DRENTORTI-851521 format. One line per field, with one value per residue (C-alpha): residue number from 1; z, x, y negated. Coordinates in steps of 0.5 Angstrom, whole numbers, always signed. Each point is the difference from the previous one (the first is absolute). Example, Ala and Ser with C-alpha at 12.3 -4.5 7.8 and 13.67 -1.06 7.14 Angstrom:
BEGIN
nr <- (1|2)
Z <- (+16|-2)
X <- (+25|+2)
Y <- (+9|-7)
//
This chain:
BEGIN
nr <- (1|2|3|4|5|6|7|8|9|10|11|12|13|14|15|16|17|18|19|20|21|22|23|24|25|26|27|28|29|30|31|32|33|34|35|36|37|38|39|40|41|42|43|44|45|46|47|48|49|50|51|52|53|54|55|56|57|58|59|60|61|62|63|64|65|66|67|68|69|70|71|72|73|74|75|76|77|78|79|80|81|82|83|84|85|86|87|88|89|90|91|92|93|94|95|96|97|98|99|100|101|102|103|104|105|106)
Z <- (-30|+2|-4|-3|-6|-4|-5|-6|+5|+0|+7|+3|+5|+6|+1|+7|+5|+0|+4|-1|-2|-4|-6|-7|-3|+4|-4|+6|-4|-6|+4|-2|-8|+1|+4|-6|-5|+4|+1|-7|-1|+4|+4|+6|+0|+0|-1|+3|-4|+2|+7|+4|+6|-2|+0|-6|+3|+7|-4|-5|+6|+5|-6|+0|-6|+1|-1|-1|+1|-3|+0|+1|+6|+7|+3|-5|+2|+7|-1|-4|+5|+6|-4|-4|+4|+7|+2|+8|+2|+2|+8|+0|-1|+6|+5|-5|-2|+7|+2|-6|+2|+7|+3|+0|+7|+1)
X <- (+130|-2|-5|-2|+1|-6|+0|+3|+6|-2|+1|-6|+0|-4|-5|+1|-6|-2|-5|-4|-7|-5|-3|-2|+6|+5|+5|+0|-3|+4|+7|+1|+0|+4|+5|+0|+1|+6|+3|+2|+4|+6|-2|+2|-3|-8|-4|-7|-4|-7|+2|-7|+0|+8|-2|+4|+6|+0|+0|+6|+4|-1|+3|+6|-1|+2|-7|-3|-7|-4|-7|-4|-4|+3|-3|+4|+6|-1|-1|+7|+4|-3|+1|+6|+4|-1|+6|-2|-3|-8|+2|+4|-7|-3|+1|-3|-6|-1|+0|-5|-4|-1|-5|+2|+0|+3)
Y <- (-92|+7|+4|+6|+4|+2|+7|-4|-2|-8|-3|-3|-5|+1|-5|-3|-2|-7|-4|-6|-2|+3|-4|+1|-2|+5|+4|+5|+6|-1|+0|+7|-2|-6|+4|+6|-6|-3|+7|+0|-6|-2|-7|-3|-6|-1|-6|+1|-5|-2|+4|-1|+5|+2|+7|+1|-4|+3|+7|-2|-3|+6|+4|-4|-5|-7|-3|-7|-1|-6|-2|-7|+1|-2|+7|+4|-4|+1|+8|+0|-4|+5|+6|-1|-5|+3|+3|+2|+6|+0|+2|-7|-3|+3|-5|-6|+5|+1|-7|-2|+5|-2|-5|-7|-3|-7)
//
């Protein structure tokens, strides 16, 4: 877990970049506050209940926490699988994306 030290000697965890959709319940704007709070405690495992767009789960996972994302909505489950369980590099999807973007001609 990387971070910086503030004027008072406290370690502050840098907030990683995340991806997702914009919606009213997104926690994107409060990520820095969440990271400030958790930088003050010793924790390795995190449960992101009501994870929605998975912004918090993504950021925590990228920061090195063992993260569990949970939400009742199917779209949230899909985002969690795509962002948290994916181990491939974006370049590995190029051929598939090119195929899906091409016109279909039987």
